[in-house]
N, C-alpha and C positions, 0 to 999 in steps of 0.2 A: 502495499499498501504505500502511496506517496505521502502522506499525511504519518507524523510520528510526534509526538508528546513527550517532554522531558522537564521537569521540575515545574509543573504546570502550564508549560510553554506548549502551544501548535504551532509547527510548522512543515511548511511542504518542500520534500526532496527528488531529486529527477533520478528515475530508475537508471538513466541512461549513462550516470557518471559510474566511476568503478568507485571501492572505498578506499581510494588513493586520495579522494578530494572529501576534504568537511564540506558540506553545503547545505544552507536552509535558508528557505524564503521563510521568514517568521508571520503569521498570523496577526491579528491583532490581539489575541487572548493571550493572557496571563501577566499583564502586569500592573503598575499602579500609577497610571494616569485619571485622572477624573474624567467626566462627560466635558467636551465632546471628541474628547482624546481619547477614551476609554479600549483599552487598557494598556495596551503595550507599544505606547507611541514612543516613535524613536528620532521623531523630527524636532529638532532643536530650535527650529524658526517658526513654528505654527501658534505661538501663545503660551503652551504647555508652560509647568515649572520648571528649569533645567536640572533640579534637584530629581523629579520623576524621570527625565529623559536621560539621566545619568543611572538609575537604578534599573529603569528596564533595559539599557545598553550591557549592563553588568550581567544583566540574567539572559541575556541573549548570546553574550559569550561564555558564559555559563556554562549551557546546553551543549554546545559542541563543543566543550573542552576547552576553548584558547581563550587565551590571558587579554584581558582589555587593552593592555599596554601595546599589543600586536597590532592595533588597528593600521589601517592605512585607509582611508574616505578623502570625497573629494567635495569641491562647491560644486552643485550642479546648476551647469548654466545652458542646457538645450543646445549643445555642440556635438560635434565630433572630433572633439579633442584627445588625446592620450596623456596619461599620465604613468610612466613606468614606475612601479613601487618597488624598488632594490631594499628599502628597509620601511620598517614601522615610522610613522609621520609623526613627528616630535610633537608633543601635546603643549606649546606654550604658545605666548599672544605674539613672539615673533615668527611664530611657523603656520598662518594660517593655512588652512587646505587649499591647494589648489585650484581651479577653475579649470572644469574639464567634466567630461561623461563616460569617459572610458579607464579604466584601471586595469593595467598588468601586471604581473609577478612572475618571478621563478625562485623564489624565495619562500620556503617553508617556514621561518619564523613570522613572516607577514600575515593578516587577514585582511582580506579585502573587505569594504564593508559600502553597502549605496543603501537610500532611502527612495520609497515609492509611494505613489498611490494614485494610479491610474495608468503612468508610464511602463513602458514594457521592460522588464527585468532581464537582459540578455546573458547566460553564463555562460563561459569557456571553457574548454579544458585541452590539452595536448598532453596526451599520457605519455609521448615517445620523448618530447621535449622539457616535460614537466613545468608546463607553463599553465597559469590559471587568468582569468579575466571576468571583470563584470563591467556591462557597459546598460547607460539608460538611453530605452528610445521612444522619445514623445514623438508627438509626429515631427515637429521640427527636426529633432534629432536624424528622425528617419530618413525625412526626406533632405537632408545632409550628407546620409551615408553611413551615420555611426556602427551598423554593423559589418557593413563590410570593408568600414577603415580600421575597425577591429581586426580583422582577420590580417589585412595588410601589416597593421602593427606588429603582430604575432610574427608574420614571415619575416620581417625587414630587422627584428630586433632580436628574435629567437630562432630565425632560423626553420620557424615550423611550417609544416605543409597542410594545406586547407584539408586534404582529404584523412587526416589524424586528427583534424580537431572535431572533439564533440560540444554542440551547443544545446541549451534547454533556454527555451524562451518561457518566461512564467507568467504568471498572473498577473492581468491588466485589464483594461477597459475592452470588451467584445465589441464587434462591431454591433453587433443589436443595441447599444447604448451610445453610441459615439458618432453623433449627429455633427458633420463640419461645414465649414463655409464654403462658399464656391470659389476663393481665393485658394483654399486650402486644397479643395477637389482639384482644381487648375495645375497647383504645383504635383502634385501626384500624377495627374494624369501625363504631363510632360517628364516626370522622371519615368514613370513604369510602362508606359508606351504600349505595346501589344499586350503588357500583363495589366495594364490599370483596371480591366473588369474584373479580374479576381482580389484587386484592392480597393475599391470604390464599389459600396451597394445603393444601389438608388431604391427609395421605396415611398409610395405617394409624394411624390417631387421632392423628397429631401436625401441628402447624400450623406452615408455612412462611411468611416474609415476601418479596415481592419486591419490593423496593426501586426498582428500576428502574421497574416498574409505577406505583408509588403516588407517585414522583416526576414521571412523565410526565403522569399524571392532574391533579396540580397544576398543572402548567407549561401543559397544554391548555386546564383550567378558566379559566387567569388571561390566556388571548388567544394565548399562544405560538403557531406554526404550525410553524417550521421545528425539529425536534427529532433526533439523531442518537443512538442508544443504541450503544456499546462492545459491549456482550454478551459482556463479559471477565468470568469472573466469578476472583475472586483466591484462593478456595480449592480453585481447580481446576486451576491453573496457578503452581504455588509456584515452578516457576525464575525466572518473570517478576515474581510479586507478593508480596510480604508478606501476611499473613494472619492477623490475631490469633486468630480462632478455629479454624483449623485448625492453626496451629502453638502453642497453648493458652498464648497470652502471651507467648511466649519468642521475640520477632520484631523487626523493625525497622519503620519508616514509608517508604514512597514518596511524591514530592513531585511537586506539580502548581507548574508555573510558566508565568504569562502575562504578557504585555505587547502594550502597543502598536505595531507597529513603526514 
């Protein structure tokens, strides 16, 4: 089963990854935050008490047996930029997180960490080169090519081959809930060309975006063959996930943690 529980926390793990990787997409359950962030809010910029966020983070790391000090995270900006996490990020005021939406590492002492609330978590592992990564793919990052850029970064920095890279597409807003404006639709039609029909759905005169299909198309075009799609819509399952759109912005952030075991 993809869902697991440990120390009161419920999280999703991909079956496609081996035990060489510790990985979890944490649900909103098992934390200390009050409404509207209840309860395992891991976002520090949504109005929750920082003490609650820190306690929730500690619980998340404990659930996977990782030291909180091993964290390397980034300041998400809806880009396709990469940070190579050669070591844990110093937790001091003069070392703020870098602005990026992709983190890669080959260091087993580093725990990659990212936060989400509708955007797509992309998890990467090359078992031959012992490289892992997490990417944040909202509509802007997706149209900028965040999935394809992650593969390119793994190739250029670590010598990875796309056919050896395993990718999980995590819980995020599904096409049934993701209505988009015409300007967004036009950008995806331009980017995806003949595949645009797989990415843009039209119902009752409105356009809906399938971010799962959009990112899978990018990955396969980059040569990735091993992909698992969770198929879990955050807006459909508010008992498990925070959803910025379904909860009209008054919500928390769920976390993704990944490390080489």
